[in-house]
C-alpha positions as CSV (number, residue, x, y, z in Angstrom):
1,M,-0.1,0.0,0.0
2,K,1.2,3.7,-0.7
3,D,2.5,5.9,2.0
4,R,-0.7,8.4,3.0
5,Q,1.2,11.5,1.6
6,E,2.2,9.8,-1.7
7,Y,-1.7,8.9,-2.1
8,V,-2.8,12.4,-1.3
9,D,-0.5,13.7,-3.8
10,E,-1.8,11.2,-6.2
11,L,-5.3,12.5,-5.5
12,V,-4.5,15.9,-6.1
13,A,-2.6,15.5,-9.2
14,A,-5.8,13.5,-10.5
15,L,-8.0,16.3,-9.8
16,Q,-5.7,19.0,-11.4
17,Q,-5.4,17.0,-14.3
18,S,-9.3,15.9,-14.6
19,F,-10.6,19.6,-13.9
20,D,-7.9,21.6,-14.3
21,A,-8.2,22.5,-10.4
22,D,-6.3,25.5,-8.8
23,R,-4.1,23.3,-6.6
24,S,-4.3,26.2,-3.8
25,A,-8.0,25.8,-4.0
26,I,-8.2,21.9,-3.6
27,R,-9.7,20.8,-0.2
28,L,-9.6,17.1,1.4
29,A,-12.0,15.1,3.2
30,R,-11.0,12.1,5.0
31,S,-13.6,9.5,5.9
32,P,-12.3,6.3,8.0
33,L,-13.3,2.9,7.4
34,R,-15.0,1.1,10.2
35,I,-15.0,-2.3,12.2
36,C,-17.6,-3.5,14.6
37,P,-16.0,-5.9,17.2
38,L,-19.6,-6.6,19.2
39,G,-22.9,-5.8,18.0
40,A,-23.3,-7.6,14.7
41,H,-26.5,-7.7,13.0
42,V,-28.6,-5.7,15.7
43,D,-28.2,-2.2,14.7
44,H,-31.5,-2.3,12.3
45,Q,-33.4,-3.7,15.3
46,L,-32.4,-1.0,17.5
47,G,-29.7,-2.7,19.4
48,L,-26.7,-2.2,21.4
49,V,-23.4,-2.0,19.4
50,T,-19.7,-1.2,19.4
51,G,-17.3,-0.1,16.8
52,M,-14.0,2.0,16.0
53,T,-12.5,3.4,12.8
54,I,-9.2,2.1,11.3
55,D,-6.4,4.2,10.1
56,E,-7.3,3.6,6.4
57,P,-9.7,6.4,5.1
58,I,-11.5,6.8,2.1
59,L,-10.1,10.2,0.7
60,L,-11.9,12.7,-1.6
61,A,-10.1,15.6,-3.0
62,Y,-12.5,18.2,-4.5
63,V,-12.7,21.8,-5.3
64,P,-16.0,23.9,-5.6
65,N,-18.0,24.0,-8.7
66,T,-19.9,27.2,-9.4
67,Q,-22.1,25.6,-12.1
68,G,-24.1,23.6,-9.7
69,Q,-22.8,20.4,-11.0
70,V,-21.0,17.3,-9.2
71,R,-18.3,15.9,-11.5
72,L,-16.5,12.9,-10.1
73,H,-13.6,10.7,-10.9
74,S,-12.5,7.6,-9.0
75,L,-9.3,6.0,-8.8
76,N,-10.7,2.7,-8.2
77,F,-14.1,2.6,-10.4
78,S,-15.3,4.1,-13.7
79,P,-16.6,5.8,-15.5
80,P,-16.4,9.2,-14.5
81,V,-19.8,10.7,-13.5
82,T,-21.5,14.1,-13.8
83,F,-25.0,15.3,-12.7
84,S,-26.6,18.5,-12.0
85,L,-27.9,19.4,-8.3
86,N,-31.2,20.7,-10.2
87,D,-31.9,17.3,-11.5
88,V,-30.2,14.4,-9.2
89,P,-30.8,11.0,-11.2
90,P,-32.1,8.3,-9.3
91,R,-30.0,5.4,-8.2
92,G,-28.7,3.5,-11.1
93,E,-25.3,2.9,-13.1
94,P,-22.4,3.3,-12.5
95,L,-23.1,2.0,-9.0
96,W,-20.2,3.8,-7.2
97,A,-21.8,7.2,-8.1
98,N,-25.1,6.5,-6.1
99,Y,-23.3,7.7,-3.0
100,A,-22.7,11.1,-4.2
101,R,-25.9,11.2,-5.7
102,G,-27.6,10.2,-2.7
103,A,-25.8,12.8,-0.5
104,A,-26.9,15.6,-2.8
105,Q,-30.6,14.3,-2.7
106,A,-30.1,13.9,1.2
107,L,-29.0,17.2,1.8
108,Q,-31.3,19.0,-0.6
109,Q,-34.2,17.7,1.6
110,R,-33.1,19.9,4.4
111,H,-30.8,22.4,2.8
112,T,-30.1,24.6,0.0
113,L,-27.0,23.6,-2.2
114,R,-25.8,26.4,-4.4
115,L,-22.3,25.1,-5.3
116,G,-21.5,21.5,-6.6
117,L,-18.2,20.2,-6.8
118,D,-15.4,18.6,-8.7
119,G,-13.8,15.7,-7.0
120,V,-11.5,12.7,-7.2
121,I,-12.4,9.9,-4.7
122,A,-10.3,6.6,-4.0
123,G,-9.4,4.2,-1.1
124,Q,-6.6,1.7,-0.7
125,M,-8.5,-1.4,1.0
126,P,-10.6,-3.9,-0.6
127,I,-14.4,-2.8,-0.9
128,G,-16.6,-5.0,1.3
129,G,-17.3,-5.4,4.9
130,L,-15.8,-2.1,6.2
131,S,-18.3,0.4,5.6
132,S,-16.7,1.8,2.7
133,S,-20.2,2.8,1.2
134,A,-20.9,4.8,4.4
135,A,-17.3,6.4,4.4
136,A,-17.8,7.5,0.9
137,G,-21.4,8.8,1.6
138,I,-19.9,10.8,4.6
139,A,-17.0,12.1,2.5
140,Y,-19.7,13.5,0.0
141,L,-21.6,14.9,2.7
142,L,-18.7,16.6,4.2
143,A,-17.5,18.1,0.9
144,L,-20.9,19.6,-0.3
145,E,-21.5,21.1,3.3
146,D,-18.0,22.5,3.0
147,V,-18.4,24.1,-0.4
148,N,-21.9,25.5,0.5
149,E,-20.8,26.6,3.8
150,L,-23.3,24.6,5.7
151,Q,-22.6,24.1,9.5
152,I,-23.9,20.6,10.0
153,G,-23.0,18.4,13.0
154,P,-22.4,14.5,13.5
155,T,-26.0,13.8,14.6
156,E,-27.4,15.4,11.5
157,N,-25.0,13.8,9.2
158,I,-25.9,10.4,10.8
159,E,-29.5,11.1,9.7
160,L,-28.4,12.3,6.3
161,D,-26.1,9.2,5.6
162,R,-29.2,6.9,6.8
163,Y,-31.2,8.7,4.3
164,V,-28.5,8.0,1.7
165,E,-28.4,4.2,2.4
166,N,-32.0,3.5,3.5
167,V,-34.1,5.7,0.8
168,Y,-31.6,6.3,-1.8
169,I,-29.6,3.0,-2.0
170,G,-32.5,1.0,-0.8
171,L,-30.5,-1.0,1.9
172,N,-32.5,-1.5,5.3
173,N,-29.6,-1.3,7.6
174,G,-29.5,0.8,10.9
175,I,-27.1,3.6,12.2
176,L,-24.1,1.6,13.1
177,D,-21.9,2.7,10.3
178,Q,-22.3,6.2,10.2
179,S,-22.3,6.8,13.6
180,V,-19.0,5.1,14.5
181,I,-17.5,6.7,11.6
182,L,-18.7,10.2,12.8
183,L,-18.3,9.9,16.4
184,S,-15.1,7.8,17.0
185,E,-12.4,9.2,19.0
186,H,-8.8,7.6,18.6
187,R,-7.7,4.9,20.8
188,H,-11.6,4.5,21.9
189,L,-14.3,1.9,21.4
190,T,-17.3,3.7,20.7
191,F,-20.7,2.4,22.1
192,L,-23.9,3.0,20.6
193,D,-27.5,2.7,21.7
194,C,-29.2,2.4,18.2
195,Q,-32.6,2.8,19.9
196,T,-31.9,6.0,22.2
197,V,-29.0,7.0,20.0
198,E,-26.8,7.7,23.2
199,F,-23.1,7.0,22.7
200,D,-20.0,6.8,24.8
201,R,-16.5,6.5,23.9
202,I,-14.5,4.2,26.1
203,A,-10.7,4.6,26.2
204,S,-8.4,1.8,25.7
205,P,-6.7,1.1,29.1
206,P,-3.0,2.0,28.8
207,E,-1.9,-1.3,29.4
208,A,-4.2,-2.9,26.9
209,S,-3.9,-0.3,24.0
210,D,-1.2,-2.0,21.9
211,F,-3.3,-4.2,19.6
212,D,-3.9,-4.4,16.1
213,V,-7.1,-4.9,14.0
214,V,-6.4,-7.6,11.8
215,I,-8.6,-7.7,8.4
216,V,-8.6,-10.6,6.0
217,Y,-10.3,-9.7,2.8
218,S,-12.1,-12.8,1.5
219,G,-11.7,-12.0,-2.1
220,L,-15.4,-11.9,-2.5
221,T,-17.3,-8.6,-3.3
222,R,-21.2,-8.2,-3.8
223,T,-23.5,-5.3,-2.8
224,L,-25.5,-5.8,0.2
225,V,-28.8,-4.9,-1.8
226,N,-28.3,-8.3,-3.8
227,T,-27.9,-10.4,-0.9
228,D,-29.8,-11.8,1.9
229,Y,-29.1,-8.8,4.1
230,N,-32.9,-7.2,3.6
231,Q,-34.3,-10.8,3.9
232,R,-32.6,-11.1,7.4
233,V,-33.9,-7.8,8.4
234,A,-37.5,-8.8,7.5
235,Q,-37.2,-11.9,9.5
236,C,-36.1,-9.9,12.7
237,E,-39.4,-7.9,12.3
238,A,-41.4,-10.8,11.9
239,A,-40.0,-12.2,15.0
240,A,-40.6,-9.1,17.0
241,E,-44.1,-8.7,15.6
242,W,-44.7,-12.6,16.7
243,L,-43.2,-11.8,20.3
244,L,-45.1,-8.4,20.7
245,Q,-48.5,-10.3,19.9
246,K,-47.7,-13.4,21.9
247,A,-47.2,-10.9,25.1
248,G,-50.4,-8.7,24.0
249,L,-47.9,-5.6,23.8
250,P,-48.6,-3.0,20.8
251,V,-47.2,-3.7,17.4
252,P,-46.2,-0.7,15.8
253,P,-45.4,-0.4,11.9
254,G,-42.1,-2.0,11.2
255,P,-41.6,-3.8,14.9
256,R,-37.9,-3.9,16.3
257,L,-36.8,-6.8,18.5
258,R,-35.5,-3.8,20.6
259,L,-39.2,-3.2,21.7
260,V,-39.6,-7.0,22.9
261,P,-38.4,-7.5,26.5
262,D,-35.8,-9.9,27.0
263,R,-38.0,-12.1,29.4
264,V,-40.7,-12.1,26.6
265,F,-38.4,-13.9,24.2
266,W,-36.9,-16.3,26.5
267,E,-40.3,-17.3,27.8
268,N,-41.6,-17.8,24.1
269,E,-38.5,-19.0,22.3
270,R,-39.5,-22.6,22.0
271,G,-42.9,-21.5,20.3
272,L,-41.5,-18.7,17.9
273,P,-41.2,-20.6,14.5
274,E,-38.2,-21.3,12.5
275,P,-36.2,-19.4,11.7
276,L,-37.4,-16.4,13.2
277,N,-36.4,-18.0,16.6
278,K,-33.0,-18.3,15.5
279,R,-32.9,-14.6,14.5
280,A,-34.3,-13.3,17.7
281,R,-31.8,-15.7,19.7
282,H,-28.9,-14.0,18.1
283,F,-30.4,-10.2,18.9
284,F,-30.7,-11.0,22.5
285,T,-27.5,-13.0,22.9
286,E,-25.7,-10.3,21.0
287,L,-27.0,-7.9,23.4
288,D,-25.8,-9.7,26.2
289,R,-22.5,-9.9,24.6
290,V,-22.1,-6.2,24.0
291,R,-22.8,-5.7,27.7
292,Q,-20.2,-7.8,28.8
293,G,-17.9,-6.7,26.0
294,L,-18.0,-3.0,27.6
295,A,-17.1,-4.2,31.0
296,A,-14.2,-6.3,29.6
297,W,-12.9,-3.3,27.7
298,R,-13.0,-0.9,30.6
299,E,-11.1,-3.5,32.4
300,G,-8.5,-4.1,29.7
301,D,-9.4,-7.5,29.4
302,L,-8.8,-8.1,25.5
303,T,-8.6,-11.9,26.1
304,H,-12.5,-11.9,27.5
305,F,-13.3,-9.2,25.0
306,G,-11.8,-11.5,22.1
307,G,-13.7,-14.4,23.4
308,L,-17.1,-12.5,23.1
309,M,-16.4,-11.6,19.7
310,A,-15.7,-15.4,18.8
311,Q,-19.1,-16.2,20.2
312,S,-20.5,-13.2,18.1
313,G,-19.0,-14.9,15.0
314,E,-20.5,-18.5,16.0
315,S,-23.9,-17.0,16.8
316,S,-23.9,-15.2,13.3
317,I,-23.2,-18.4,11.6
318,N,-25.6,-21.0,13.5
319,N,-28.6,-18.3,14.4
320,Y,-28.1,-15.5,12.0
321,E,-27.2,-17.8,9.3
322,C,-25.3,-15.3,7.3
323,G,-21.7,-17.2,6.7
324,S,-20.5,-17.7,3.3
325,P,-18.1,-20.8,3.0
326,H,-15.3,-18.2,2.5
327,L,-16.2,-16.4,5.7
328,I,-16.6,-19.2,7.7
329,S,-13.2,-20.6,6.7
330,L,-11.4,-17.0,7.6
331,Y,-13.5,-17.2,11.0
332,E,-12.2,-20.5,11.8
333,I,-8.6,-19.9,10.8
334,L,-8.5,-16.7,12.8
335,T,-10.0,-17.9,15.9
336,E,-7.6,-20.8,16.1
337,C,-4.4,-18.4,15.6
338,P,-2.3,-17.8,18.6
339,G,-2.2,-14.0,19.2
340,V,-5.7,-13.4,17.9
341,Y,-7.8,-12.3,20.8
342,G,-11.1,-13.0,18.8
343,A,-12.7,-12.5,15.3
344,R,-16.0,-12.3,13.7
345,F,-17.2,-11.5,10.2
346,S,-17.6,-8.0,8.9
347,G,-19.7,-7.2,5.8
348,A,-22.9,-9.1,7.1
349,G,-21.0,-12.4,6.4
350,F,-22.3,-12.7,2.7
351,R,-19.1,-11.1,1.4
352,G,-16.1,-8.8,2.6
353,C,-14.0,-9.5,5.4
354,C,-13.3,-11.3,8.7
355,I,-12.0,-8.9,11.3
356,G,-10.3,-9.6,14.5
357,L,-8.0,-8.0,17.2
358,S,-4.5,-9.4,17.8
359,D,-1.3,-8.9,19.4
360,P,1.1,-7.1,17.2
361,S,3.9,-9.4,18.0
362,Q,2.3,-11.9,16.0
363,R,1.8,-10.7,12.9
364,K,3.9,-13.0,10.8
365,A,2.3,-16.1,12.5
366,I,-1.0,-14.8,11.8
367,A,-0.1,-14.0,8.0
368,E,1.4,-17.5,7.6
369,A,-1.6,-19.6,9.2
370,V,-4.0,-17.5,6.7
371,H,-1.7,-18.0,3.7
372,R,-1.2,-21.9,4.7
373,V,-4.9,-22.7,4.9
374,Y,-7.4,-20.4,3.2
375,P,-6.1,-20.2,-0.3
376,V,-6.1,-24.2,-0.4
377,R,-9.7,-24.4,0.8
378,H,-10.8,-21.7,-1.7
379,P,-8.7,-21.7,-4.7
380,D,-11.3,-19.6,-6.6
381,V,-9.7,-16.5,-4.6
382,K,-6.3,-17.5,-4.1
383,D,-5.2,-14.4,-6.2
384,A,-7.9,-11.7,-4.6
385,Y,-7.7,-12.2,-1.0
386,G,-5.4,-10.1,1.2
387,I,-4.2,-9.6,4.9
388,Y,-4.0,-6.2,6.7
389,F,-3.0,-5.2,9.8
390,R,-4.4,-1.8,11.1
391,K,-4.6,0.5,14.2
392,P,-7.7,2.5,15.7
393,D,-8.4,5.9,14.4
394,G,-10.7,8.8,14.8
395,Q,-13.6,10.6,13.2
396,A,-14.3,11.7,9.5
397,Q,-13.3,15.2,9.0
398,R,-12.5,17.7,6.3
399,I,-8.5,18.0,6.7
400,R,-7.7,21.0,4.6
């Protein structure tokens, strides 16, 4: 991977070449990728989640466009895209541009955009499992807000990016990705209650602060809209409706499992039809893992915290039933590696990455274990997968 400054220089040069931009006018938005150690598949049910960003961002170099147009190039995708703020197109091809279109449309629900932008966007990590889509959407929001001199805080930007994902893109996810990217603090674990939207940033104890985020990219890339992601969300809602009716409680439109008291689930679990009982079991056990994980993090107990991550991964396979063979293999390999405190899927388990927390002194042994087993089990991706060791990072921001 390229040095960060070298990569920024490449973006700036591409912006100058593509749009004849004045170098002194070029601005930069930095939107980091994120992981979710505990709280898998529960944000869309108003659950409890944890997250942190990693020191590998989506970068957007841009200048204002006074003609009210958004003109974009990507170093990762093609073709280039141009659209007018007066006529934002509906979701369509090329797919990579939907996040810019969605950001413009989201902002125009609440604000007036006088200026567009010319920009070049890029990221160095493989796409899938690290919320690159949310990171890109937030980068576009920050840039459009900047050129239009809009003062918008993290809370509103979380809602704006959720509009991009839920309304414009059509993915029924929650607020985990946007919140972690916009709220994280360096060397802290971010905790979010997706029902109350209350959050906390919990510092890593000094004696436990030197850890890696190990990321193994599976080599599989698919958009979540075209997987069973939305089906799992619908199954969770069906389970919530059944349980609320069973308990004689009100059933609102779009019921969520967080509205179900814990005791109602455990008292009625056996009667809940399959696979709804499995989906609900994952939700309620994951909430317990998050609560235990917060206590372990405060105590600096990475071994216990990692063990809870491994349990989360196991529940994702057996209860949420979202693991592809490739991701299950990576989960098994990492959880068996000395030096890995714990691992689980990232990217809903249908594609993307397996992530874990690990001992920096064991990087070589972990990489050797993955290289020894994974390409043998899955030769179809032997030239596409990758291993990365990253560090925690802070929040998305404009940096110049």
